[in-house]
C-alpha positions as CSV (number, residue, x, y, z in Angstrom):
1,M,-24.5,22.0,12.6
2,H,-25.8,18.5,13.3
3,I,-23.6,17.1,10.5
4,A,-20.5,18.8,11.9
5,I,-21.2,17.4,15.4
6,E,-21.7,13.9,14.0
7,V,-18.4,14.1,12.0
8,V,-16.5,15.3,15.0
9,A,-18.0,12.6,17.2
10,L,-17.2,10.0,14.6
11,V,-13.5,11.1,14.4
12,A,-13.3,11.3,18.2
13,V,-14.6,7.7,18.6
14,V,-12.3,6.4,16.0
15,A,-9.2,8.0,17.7
16,A,-10.3,6.8,21.1
17,G,-11.0,3.3,19.9
18,A,-7.7,3.0,18.1
19,A,-5.8,4.3,21.1
20,L,-7.7,1.9,23.4
21,A,-6.9,-1.0,21.0
22,R,-3.2,-0.2,21.2
23,R,-3.3,0.0,24.9
24,L,-5.1,-3.4,25.1
25,G,-2.9,-5.0,22.5
26,I,-5.7,-6.0,20.2
27,S,-6.6,-5.1,16.6
28,A,-8.2,-1.7,16.1
29,P,-10.5,-2.9,13.3
30,L,-12.0,-5.6,15.6
31,L,-12.6,-3.3,18.5
32,L,-14.1,-0.6,16.3
33,V,-16.6,-3.1,14.8
34,V,-17.7,-4.1,18.3
35,I,-18.0,-0.4,19.3
36,G,-20.0,0.3,16.2
37,I,-22.4,-2.6,16.9
38,A,-22.9,-1.4,20.5
39,A,-23.3,2.2,19.5
40,S,-25.9,1.5,16.9
41,Y,-28.4,0.5,19.7
42,L,-27.8,3.7,21.7
43,P,-31.0,6.0,21.5
44,F,-29.0,9.2,20.8
45,V,-27.0,7.7,17.9
46,P,-28.7,8.5,14.5
47,R,-29.3,5.9,11.9
48,V,-26.2,5.6,9.7
49,E,-26.5,4.2,6.2
50,L,-23.5,3.6,4.0
51,A,-24.3,4.8,0.5
52,P,-22.5,2.6,-2.0
53,E,-21.1,5.5,-4.0
54,V,-19.7,7.1,-0.9
55,V,-17.7,3.9,-0.2
56,L,-16.8,2.9,-3.7
57,V,-15.7,6.5,-4.7
58,G,-14.9,8.2,-1.4
59,F,-13.3,5.4,0.7
60,L,-12.1,2.6,-1.6
61,P,-9.8,4.5,-4.0
62,P,-7.7,6.3,-1.3
63,L,-7.5,3.2,0.8
64,L,-6.3,1.0,-2.1
65,Y,-3.9,3.8,-3.2
66,S,-2.3,4.2,0.2
67,A,-1.7,0.5,0.4
68,A,-0.4,0.3,-3.2
69,I,2.2,3.0,-2.9
70,K,3.7,1.2,0.1
71,T,3.7,-2.2,-1.7
72,S,6.9,-3.3,-3.4
73,L,6.5,-3.6,-7.1
74,V,9.4,-6.1,-7.2
75,D,7.8,-8.3,-4.5
76,F,4.4,-8.0,-6.2
77,S,5.9,-9.2,-9.5
78,Q,7.7,-12.1,-7.8
79,H,4.5,-13.4,-6.3
80,R,2.2,-12.7,-9.3
81,R,1.3,-16.3,-9.7
82,S,0.1,-16.7,-6.1
83,I,-1.6,-13.3,-6.2
84,G,-3.4,-14.1,-9.5
85,L,-4.7,-17.5,-8.2
86,L,-6.1,-15.7,-5.2
87,S,-7.4,-12.4,-6.5
88,V,-9.0,-13.8,-9.7
89,A,-9.5,-17.5,-9.6
90,L,-10.4,-17.8,-5.9
91,V,-12.9,-14.9,-6.1
92,V,-14.8,-16.6,-9.0
93,F,-14.6,-19.9,-7.3
94,T,-16.0,-18.5,-4.1
95,A,-18.7,-16.5,-5.9
96,L,-19.9,-19.6,-7.7
97,G,-19.7,-21.8,-4.5
98,V,-21.5,-19.4,-2.3
99,G,-24.0,-18.7,-5.1
100,L,-24.9,-22.4,-5.3
101,V,-25.3,-22.6,-1.5
102,A,-27.6,-19.5,-1.4
103,Y,-29.6,-20.6,-4.4
104,W,-30.3,-24.0,-2.9
105,L,-31.4,-22.6,0.4
106,L,-33.2,-19.4,-0.7
107,G,-34.3,-20.9,-4.0
108,V,-35.0,-24.6,-3.8
109,V,-35.8,-24.9,-0.1
110,A,-37.7,-21.6,0.0
111,E,-39.9,-22.7,-2.9
112,S,-40.6,-25.9,-1.2
113,Q,-41.8,-23.9,1.8
114,G,-44.2,-21.9,-0.4
115,Q,-41.9,-18.8,-0.6
116,E,-40.9,-16.9,-3.7
117,P,-37.6,-18.6,-4.8
118,L,-34.4,-16.5,-5.1
119,P,-33.3,-16.4,-8.8
120,F,-29.8,-17.7,-9.5
121,W,-28.5,-14.3,-10.6
122,A,-29.3,-12.9,-7.1
123,A,-27.6,-15.9,-5.5
124,F,-24.5,-15.4,-7.6
125,A,-24.6,-11.7,-6.8
126,I,-24.4,-12.4,-3.0
127,G,-21.6,-14.8,-3.8
128,A,-19.7,-12.0,-5.6
129,V,-20.4,-9.6,-2.7
130,V,-18.9,-11.8,0.0
131,A,-16.0,-13.2,-2.2
132,P,-13.2,-10.6,-1.8
133,P,-11.2,-10.3,1.4
134,D,-10.6,-6.8,2.6
135,A,-7.3,-5.0,1.9
136,V,-7.3,-3.0,5.2
137,A,-8.2,-5.9,7.5
138,A,-5.6,-8.2,5.9
139,T,-2.8,-5.6,6.2
140,A,-3.6,-4.4,9.7
141,I,-3.9,-7.8,11.2
142,A,-1.2,-9.6,9.2
143,K,1.4,-7.0,10.1
144,R,0.3,-6.8,13.7
145,V,0.9,-10.6,14.3
146,G,4.3,-10.5,12.7
147,L,3.7,-12.7,9.6
148,P,6.6,-13.4,7.2
149,R,6.9,-10.7,4.6
150,R,6.2,-13.1,1.8
151,V,2.8,-14.0,3.3
152,V,2.0,-10.3,3.9
153,T,2.9,-9.5,0.3
154,I,0.6,-12.2,-1.0
155,L,-2.3,-11.1,1.2
156,E,-1.8,-7.5,0.3
157,G,-1.5,-8.3,-3.4
158,E,-4.7,-10.4,-3.3
159,S,-6.7,-7.8,-1.4
160,L,-5.5,-5.0,-3.8
161,L,-6.8,-6.9,-6.9
162,N,-9.7,-9.1,-5.8
163,D,-12.1,-6.2,-5.5
164,A,-12.0,-5.7,-9.2
165,T,-12.8,-9.3,-9.9
166,A,-15.7,-9.3,-7.4
167,L,-17.2,-6.1,-8.8
168,V,-17.1,-7.4,-12.4
169,C,-18.8,-10.6,-11.2
170,L,-21.4,-8.5,-9.4
171,R,-22.0,-6.3,-12.4
172,T,-22.5,-9.5,-14.6
173,A,-24.9,-10.9,-12.1
174,I,-27.0,-7.7,-12.0
175,A,-27.0,-7.6,-15.8
176,A,-28.2,-11.2,-15.9
177,A,-31.5,-10.0,-14.3
178,V,-32.4,-8.4,-17.6
179,V,-30.5,-10.4,-20.2
180,A,-28.9,-13.8,-19.8
181,P,-25.2,-13.3,-20.5
182,T,-23.2,-15.8,-22.5
183,V,-19.7,-17.1,-21.5
184,L,-18.3,-15.0,-24.4
185,H,-20.0,-11.8,-23.1
186,V,-18.8,-12.4,-19.5
187,S,-15.2,-13.0,-20.7
188,L,-15.1,-9.9,-22.9
189,D,-16.6,-7.8,-20.1
190,F,-13.9,-9.0,-17.7
191,L,-11.2,-8.4,-20.2
192,R,-12.4,-4.9,-21.0
193,A,-12.7,-4.1,-17.3
194,A,-9.2,-5.5,-16.5
195,G,-7.4,-4.4,-19.6
196,G,-9.0,-0.9,-19.5
197,G,-8.2,-0.5,-15.8
198,V,-4.5,-1.5,-16.3
199,A,-4.2,0.8,-19.3
200,I,-5.8,3.8,-17.5
201,G,-3.6,3.1,-14.5
202,L,-0.5,3.1,-16.7
203,L,-1.6,6.3,-18.4
204,V,-2.4,8.2,-15.2
205,A,0.8,7.1,-13.5
206,F,2.8,8.2,-16.6
207,V,1.2,11.7,-16.7
208,L,1.4,12.2,-12.9
209,A,5.0,11.2,-12.9
210,K,5.8,13.7,-15.6
211,V,3.9,16.5,-13.7
212,R,5.4,15.6,-10.3
213,R,8.9,15.8,-11.5
214,R,8.3,19.5,-12.0
215,F,6.9,20.1,-8.5
216,T,9.5,21.0,-5.9
217,D,7.1,22.3,-3.4
218,P,6.1,19.4,-1.0
219,V,2.7,20.9,-0.3
220,L,1.8,21.0,-4.0
221,D,3.2,17.5,-4.6
222,T,1.3,16.1,-1.6
223,T,-1.9,17.7,-2.8
224,L,-1.5,16.1,-6.2
225,S,-0.8,12.8,-4.5
226,L,-4.0,13.0,-2.5
227,T,-6.0,13.5,-5.8
228,A,-4.2,10.7,-7.7
229,P,-6.5,7.8,-6.6
230,F,-9.6,9.8,-7.5
231,I,-8.2,10.8,-10.9
232,A,-7.4,7.2,-11.7
233,Y,-10.7,5.8,-10.5
234,I,-13.0,8.4,-12.2
235,A,-11.0,8.1,-15.4
236,A,-11.5,4.4,-15.5
237,E,-15.1,4.2,-14.3
238,N,-16.6,6.9,-16.6
239,H,-19.3,5.6,-19.0
240,Y,-17.1,5.9,-22.1
241,V,-14.4,3.6,-20.8
242,H,-16.3,1.5,-18.3
243,A,-13.2,-0.1,-17.0
244,S,-12.2,-1.2,-13.5
245,G,-11.4,1.8,-11.4
246,V,-10.0,-0.4,-8.7
247,L,-7.3,-1.8,-11.0
248,A,-6.6,1.7,-12.3
249,V,-6.0,2.9,-8.7
250,V,-3.8,-0.1,-7.8
251,V,-1.6,0.2,-11.0
252,T,-1.2,3.9,-10.5
253,G,-0.2,3.5,-6.8
254,L,2.2,0.7,-7.5
255,L,4.0,2.6,-10.2
256,L,4.1,5.9,-8.5
257,G,5.3,4.3,-5.3
258,H,8.1,2.5,-7.2
259,K,9.2,5.7,-8.9
260,A,8.9,7.9,-5.8
261,P,12.7,8.0,-5.2
262,I,13.2,9.3,-8.7
263,I,10.3,11.7,-9.3
264,Q,10.0,13.2,-5.8
265,S,12.3,15.2,-3.6
266,A,13.1,14.0,0.0
267,K,10.9,16.6,1.5
268,S,8.0,15.6,-0.8
269,R,8.4,11.9,0.1
270,M,8.4,12.8,3.8
271,S,5.4,15.0,3.5
272,E,3.5,12.5,1.4
273,R,4.3,9.7,3.8
274,T,3.1,11.6,6.8
275,N,-0.1,12.9,5.2
276,W,-1.1,9.5,3.8
277,R,-0.5,7.8,7.1
278,T,-3.0,10.3,8.8
279,F,-5.5,10.0,5.9
280,Q,-5.3,6.2,5.9
281,F,-5.7,6.0,9.7
282,L,-8.8,8.1,9.6
283,L,-10.4,6.3,6.6
284,E,-9.7,2.7,7.5
285,N,-10.7,3.0,11.1
286,T,-13.8,5.0,10.2
287,V,-14.8,2.3,7.8
288,F,-14.8,-0.4,10.5
289,L,-16.8,1.8,12.9
290,L,-19.3,2.4,10.2
291,I,-19.6,-1.3,9.5
292,G,-20.7,-1.8,13.1
293,L,-23.1,1.1,13.0
294,Q,-25.1,-0.5,10.2
295,T,-26.2,-3.4,12.5
296,R,-29.3,-2.0,14.0
297,W,-31.2,-0.7,10.9
298,I,-30.2,-3.8,8.9
299,L,-31.7,-6.0,11.6
300,E,-34.8,-3.8,11.6
301,D,-35.3,-4.2,7.9
302,L,-34.7,-8.0,8.2
303,S,-37.6,-8.3,10.6
304,E,-39.9,-7.3,7.7
305,S,-38.8,-10.3,5.5
306,P,-41.5,-12.9,4.7
307,L,-39.0,-15.7,5.0
308,P,-39.1,-17.8,8.2
309,G,-36.4,-17.0,10.7
310,W,-34.9,-20.5,10.7
311,L,-34.3,-20.3,7.0
312,I,-32.6,-16.9,7.2
313,A,-30.4,-18.2,10.1
314,T,-29.6,-21.4,8.3
315,T,-28.7,-19.6,5.1
316,T,-26.5,-17.1,6.9
317,I,-24.6,-19.7,8.7
318,A,-24.2,-21.8,5.6
319,V,-22.9,-18.9,3.6
320,Y,-20.5,-18.0,6.3
321,L,-19.2,-21.5,6.5
322,A,-18.9,-21.7,2.7
323,V,-16.9,-18.5,2.7
324,V,-14.5,-19.9,5.3
325,L,-14.2,-23.4,3.9
326,L,-14.0,-22.6,0.2
327,R,-10.8,-20.7,0.8
328,P,-8.6,-23.6,2.0
329,I,-10.5,-26.0,-0.4
330,W,-9.2,-23.8,-3.2
331,I,-5.8,-22.7,-1.9
332,I,-4.2,-25.9,-0.7
333,P,-5.0,-28.2,-3.7
334,I,-4.4,-25.5,-6.4
335,T,-1.1,-24.5,-4.9
336,L,0.2,-28.0,-4.9
337,L,-1.2,-28.6,-8.4
338,S,0.4,-25.4,-9.8
339,R,3.7,-26.3,-8.2
340,R,3.6,-29.8,-9.8
341,I,2.6,-28.4,-13.2
342,L,4.5,-25.2,-13.4
343,G,7.2,-25.8,-10.8
344,P,8.0,-23.8,-7.7
345,S,7.5,-20.0,-8.0
346,R,10.6,-17.9,-8.3
347,P,10.9,-17.0,-4.6
348,G,10.6,-20.8,-3.8
349,P,7.7,-23.0,-2.6
350,V,5.3,-21.8,0.0
351,S,5.5,-23.7,3.3
352,W,2.6,-25.6,4.6
353,Q,2.4,-23.2,7.6
354,S,2.0,-20.3,5.2
355,L,-0.8,-22.1,3.3
356,I,-2.7,-22.6,6.6
357,V,-2.3,-19.0,7.6
358,V,-3.3,-17.6,4.2
359,S,-6.3,-20.0,4.1
360,W,-7.5,-18.6,7.5
361,A,-6.7,-14.9,6.7
362,G,-9.9,-14.2,4.8
363,M,-11.4,-11.2,6.6
364,R,-14.1,-9.3,4.7
365,G,-14.6,-5.6,5.0
366,V,-16.2,-2.4,3.6
367,V,-16.3,-3.5,-0.1
368,T,-18.6,-6.3,0.8
369,L,-21.1,-4.0,2.5
370,A,-20.8,-1.3,-0.2
371,A,-21.3,-3.9,-3.0
372,V,-24.4,-5.4,-1.4
373,F,-26.1,-2.0,-1.4
374,T,-25.7,-1.7,-5.1
375,L,-28.2,-4.5,-5.6
376,P,-31.4,-3.1,-7.3
377,E,-34.2,-2.2,-4.9
378,N,-36.5,-4.8,-6.5
379,T,-34.0,-7.7,-5.9
380,P,-35.9,-10.6,-4.2
381,D,-35.1,-10.9,-0.5
382,R,-32.8,-7.9,-0.7
383,E,-33.0,-7.3,3.1
384,V,-31.9,-10.9,3.7
385,L,-28.9,-10.6,1.3
386,V,-27.9,-7.3,3.0
387,F,-28.0,-9.1,6.4
388,I,-25.9,-12.0,5.1
389,A,-23.3,-9.5,3.9
390,L,-23.2,-7.9,7.3
391,A,-23.0,-11.2,9.1
392,V,-20.2,-12.5,6.9
393,T,-18.2,-9.3,7.3
394,A,-18.6,-9.1,11.1
395,G,-18.2,-12.8,11.5
396,T,-14.9,-13.0,9.5
397,L,-13.5,-9.9,11.2
398,L,-14.3,-11.2,14.7
399,V,-13.7,-14.9,14.3
400,Q,-10.8,-15.1,11.8
401,G,-9.4,-11.7,12.8
402,S,-9.3,-12.5,16.5
403,T,-8.0,-16.1,16.1
404,L,-5.3,-15.4,13.4
405,P,-2.6,-14.7,16.0
406,W,-3.4,-18.0,17.7
407,V,-3.2,-19.9,14.4
408,V,0.1,-18.3,13.6
409,M,1.4,-19.3,17.0
410,R,0.1,-22.9,16.7
411,V,1.7,-23.5,13.3
412,R,4.9,-21.8,14.5
413,L,5.2,-19.6,11.5
414,P,8.2,-17.4,12.2
415,G,7.8,-13.7,11.5
416,P,10.5,-11.3,10.4
417,D,13.7,-11.6,12.5
418,P,14.6,-8.1,13.8
419,A,18.2,-9.2,14.2
420,E,18.4,-10.4,10.6
421,D,16.8,-7.2,9.4
422,A,19.4,-5.2,11.3
423,L,22.1,-7.4,9.7
424,Q,20.8,-6.7,6.2
425,E,20.4,-3.0,6.9
426,A,23.9,-2.8,8.2
427,A,25.3,-4.4,5.0
428,V,23.3,-2.1,2.8
429,L,24.3,1.0,4.6
430,Q,27.9,-0.2,4.6
431,G,27.8,-0.5,0.8
432,A,26.0,2.9,0.5
433,H,28.7,4.5,2.6
434,R,31.4,3.0,0.5
435,A,29.8,4.4,-2.7
436,A,29.5,7.8,-1.0
437,I,33.2,7.8,0.0
438,E,34.1,6.9,-3.6
439,K,32.0,9.7,-4.9
440,L,33.5,12.1,-2.3
441,D,37.1,11.1,-3.3
442,E,36.1,11.6,-7.0
443,I,34.7,15.2,-6.6
444,A,36.8,16.5,-3.8
445,G,39.4,19.0,-4.8
446,P,42.4,20.6,-3.2
447,E,40.3,23.7,-2.5
448,D,37.9,21.7,-0.3
449,P,38.7,22.2,3.4
450,P,40.1,18.9,4.9
451,E,38.1,19.4,8.1
452,V,34.9,19.4,6.0
453,L,35.9,16.2,4.2
454,D,36.6,14.6,7.6
455,I,33.1,15.6,8.9
456,L,31.5,14.1,5.8
457,R,33.3,10.8,6.1
458,Q,32.5,10.6,9.8
459,R,28.8,11.3,9.4
460,G,28.4,8.6,6.7
461,E,30.4,6.1,8.8
462,A,28.4,6.9,11.9
463,R,25.1,6.1,10.2
464,A,26.4,2.8,9.0
465,Q,27.9,1.9,12.3
466,A,24.6,2.7,14.1
467,A,23.1,-0.2,12.2
468,W,25.9,-2.6,13.1
469,E,25.5,-1.7,16.8
470,R,22.0,-3.0,16.9
471,L,23.3,-6.5,16.2
472,G,25.0,-6.7,19.6
473,R,23.7,-8.4,22.7
474,P,20.7,-6.4,24.1
475,E,21.7,-7.0,27.7
476,T,25.0,-5.2,27.4
477,E,25.7,-2.7,30.1
478,Y,27.6,-0.4,27.8
479,E,26.1,2.4,25.8
480,T,27.0,2.3,22.1
481,P,28.3,5.5,20.5
482,S,25.1,6.0,18.4
483,E,23.0,5.7,21.6
484,A,25.2,8.1,23.4
485,Y,25.0,10.5,20.5
486,R,21.3,10.3,20.3
487,R,20.9,10.8,24.1
488,L,23.2,13.8,24.2
489,R,22.0,15.4,21.0
490,I,18.3,15.1,22.0
491,A,19.2,16.9,25.3
492,M,21.0,19.6,23.3
493,L,18.0,20.0,20.9
494,G,15.8,20.4,24.0
495,A,18.0,23.3,25.2
496,E,18.0,24.9,21.7
497,R,14.2,24.7,21.5
498,E,13.9,26.1,25.0
499,Y,16.0,29.1,24.0
500,I,14.0,29.7,20.8
501,L,10.8,29.7,22.9
502,K,12.2,32.3,25.2
503,V,13.1,34.5,22.3
504,R,9.6,33.9,20.9
505,D,7.9,34.9,24.2
506,A,10.0,38.0,24.4
507,G,8.9,39.1,21.0
508,L,12.4,40.0,19.9
509,V,12.5,38.1,16.5
510,A,10.0,37.8,13.7
511,D,7.8,34.7,14.0
512,E,8.6,33.5,10.5
513,V,12.3,33.4,11.4
514,L,11.6,31.4,14.6
515,Q,9.4,29.0,12.7
516,R,12.2,28.2,10.3
517,A,14.5,27.6,13.2
518,Q,12.0,25.3,14.9
519,I,11.5,23.3,11.7
520,A,15.2,22.7,11.4
521,L,15.3,21.3,15.0
522,D,12.2,19.2,14.3
523,I,13.7,17.7,11.2
524,E,16.9,16.7,13.0
525,E,15.0,15.3,16.0
526,S,12.7,13.2,13.7
527,V,15.9,11.6,12.2
528,L,17.0,10.6,15.7
529,D,13.7,9.1,16.6
530,R,13.0,5.6,15.2
531,D,9.5,5.2,13.9
532,E,7.6,2.6,16.1
533,D,5.1,1.9,13.4
534,D,7.8,0.4,11.2
535,D,8.1,-2.5,13.7
536,V,6.4,-5.5,12.1
537,G,6.8,-7.7,15.1
538,G,8.4,-11.1,15.3
539,Q,11.1,-12.5,17.5
540,S,14.9,-12.5,17.0
541,E,16.4,-15.8,16.2
542,D,19.9,-17.0,15.7
543,L,21.3,-15.7,12.5
544,R,21.9,-18.7,10.3
545,I,24.7,-18.9,7.8
546,K,23.3,-17.9,4.4
547,M,24.7,-17.4,0.9
548,P,25.7,-13.8,0.4
549,P,23.0,-11.7,-1.4
550,G,25.4,-10.8,-4.2
551,G,26.3,-14.5,-5.0
552,A,29.0,-16.9,-3.7
553,C,32.1,-15.5,-2.1
554,T,35.2,-17.7,-2.2
555,H,36.6,-16.3,1.1
556,L,33.3,-17.0,2.9
557,E,33.0,-20.5,1.4
558,Q,36.6,-21.4,2.4
559,A,36.6,-19.8,5.9
560,P,35.7,-22.1,8.8
561,L,32.3,-21.6,10.5
562,V,33.9,-21.6,14.0
563,L,37.3,-21.1,15.4
564,T,38.7,-21.2,18.9
565,P,39.2,-17.6,20.0
566,N,42.6,-16.5,21.4
567,T,41.0,-14.4,24.1
568,P,37.5,-15.5,24.8
569,D,37.0,-12.8,27.4
570,G,37.1,-9.9,25.0
571,C,39.2,-7.8,22.6
572,E,42.9,-8.6,23.1
573,E,44.1,-5.0,22.7
574,C,41.3,-3.5,24.7
575,L,41.9,-5.8,27.6
576,A,45.6,-5.0,27.5
577,E,44.9,-1.2,27.4
578,G,42.0,-1.2,29.8
579,I,39.6,0.2,27.1
580,T,35.8,-0.6,26.9
581,W,34.6,-2.0,23.6
582,V,31.1,-2.0,22.1
583,H,30.9,-5.3,20.2
584,L,33.4,-8.1,19.4
585,R,34.5,-9.7,16.2
586,L,36.4,-12.9,15.7
587,C,39.0,-13.4,13.0
588,L,38.4,-16.7,11.2
589,G,42.0,-16.7,10.0
590,C,43.9,-16.8,13.4
591,G,41.3,-16.5,16.2
592,H,42.1,-12.9,17.1
593,V,39.2,-11.2,19.0
594,G,38.9,-7.5,18.2
595,C,36.4,-4.7,18.9
596,C,34.1,-3.5,16.1
597,D,34.3,-0.2,14.2
598,S,31.7,1.3,16.6
599,S,34.3,0.9,19.4
600,V,36.9,3.6,20.0
601,M,39.9,1.7,18.7
602,K,38.4,-0.4,15.9
603,H,40.8,-3.3,16.5
604,A,39.0,-5.8,14.3
605,S,39.4,-3.7,11.2
606,K,43.0,-2.8,12.2
607,H,43.8,-6.5,12.6
608,Y,42.6,-7.1,9.0
609,E,44.7,-4.2,7.7
610,E,47.7,-5.7,9.4
611,T,47.2,-9.4,8.6
612,K,44.8,-9.3,5.5
613,H,42.9,-12.3,7.0
614,P,39.7,-11.9,4.8
615,V,36.8,-13.1,7.0
616,M,35.6,-12.3,10.5
617,R,32.5,-13.2,12.3
618,S,30.5,-11.8,15.1
619,F,31.6,-12.8,18.5
620,E,28.3,-11.8,20.2
621,P,26.0,-14.4,21.8
622,G,23.3,-15.8,19.4
623,E,25.0,-14.4,16.3
624,N,26.9,-16.4,13.7
625,W,27.0,-14.0,10.7
626,R,30.3,-13.5,8.9
627,W,31.8,-10.6,6.9
628,C,34.3,-10.7,4.1
629,F,36.6,-7.6,4.2
630,V,37.9,-8.3,0.6
631,D,34.6,-8.7,-1.3
632,E,32.6,-6.8,1.3
633,K,29.9,-9.5,1.4
634,L,27.8,-10.8,4.1
635,G,27.3,-14.5,4.9
């Protein structure tokens, strides 16, 4: 009963803390760490100790998997050089640098004070423990402050893979307590862990993909998805293979996430997405609360250390500073050097603002605390090393995590532009709608009712036009067609749901029938509601002229960037007929101003059909994107 009460209390505090963080506009991980630290000193809060196997097996695999399935495999591949330099080379560099600092203070200086010196293997072990930044902290804070997607991809990729490097280094350090390893032994051990982890991940992903293709029930498919990270981790970490379970989980998640549109049904993907969001929310926020709850008993154990307090404090501060400073010391020079030797990476060179932000975004998390508890009980000054791990974790979360938004603002690093996102979404949906109409024309036969074909064409067109409507001026006093449809349809759904509830309360229809009816309404309403969690932040900027995604377009290249409009006050035909338009488009062939396809009369498209002038541009304030009717390309 006590355990049940503690679990319920833990979940309640996590939910309340996350809700409070959203209301205050601060990061939930930071607030939960502070709440955990304060709660650890309350008399009625029991002593909470994180067992390493609970974190490394129970928390880490699902957290890594939930992040991996949402990570773009294409973006990950494009940034593999940057990710590799951070997740492997930087971790080793940090482990060695921190190890030397800890060895000099707790080894050389401690010995000069008459204390037992810390062996180098233990110093290197604490370096490996504090080396990897945390996947959850990086993702949560980076997306909250609205970083460019390229920076978020690099940080996510680094945090997905660096745990494997750190754990291999830690395993090597612990093994060195018994037998001094050679460079060849360390290299082979790393290759076995990395290669074995990748191989197991590929195998697990292949098998699960084959199995999930046969599952049409969303419940069964989601159940298998929830077990996937544990299958991959256990398969890699068993004593026969002894590979990296972290890498196996990441590879499995990346591949299954990439193949999800092929191997899963739409219902399965929706179910998996919802369940993993809930699972991830509980796990990641519980982790940060538990980090804070460790504080009291770690400090109590530290008080029993024979080392003088000034030496413990000096070592802790020195290790923290080393963790913070070694990151930019590595990132900035190695990035410039690799760019000079290998040339710019395929997506293009990283800006200096991005380098500063990536250098500062080095928050540590649960892996650091879990890893330090794997140190043998007979490790010299183990209680001091545990305290250092806690201090570095809490310090980076509170200092780097709380100041990262300020750093982003100071270097003026622009985040994703919502207007440009809407522009790209509109172009994609336009192309998808065109492909759908072509397919419809191909399969439609004379026996198909014309009214059904018209409804199909209108529904696809309405979805594409809803994306174009978001490009208009936000201060417009007119309601767009998609906004009107959403408002009216939600009111209708409310009336339908009210009627179903009346029937339910009257007991006239079987409950299973009513449940199916309610689910149908819920699915339609969920489509109308935009998901607020998909907003990555950032401010809208003027849409700059860019080369079309599909390559150069002759019409866009030859068309003028600006042209004097014939009727600057609005659509020529709408003004003449007294009709209200939604958005305006300017023909770059003759200066005609027409209303968009979301408007009632669609005068811009009709003007193209009459004149065949190929390029039009937006005539809305703050927008200068252009569209080629002939090639159907965006510029």
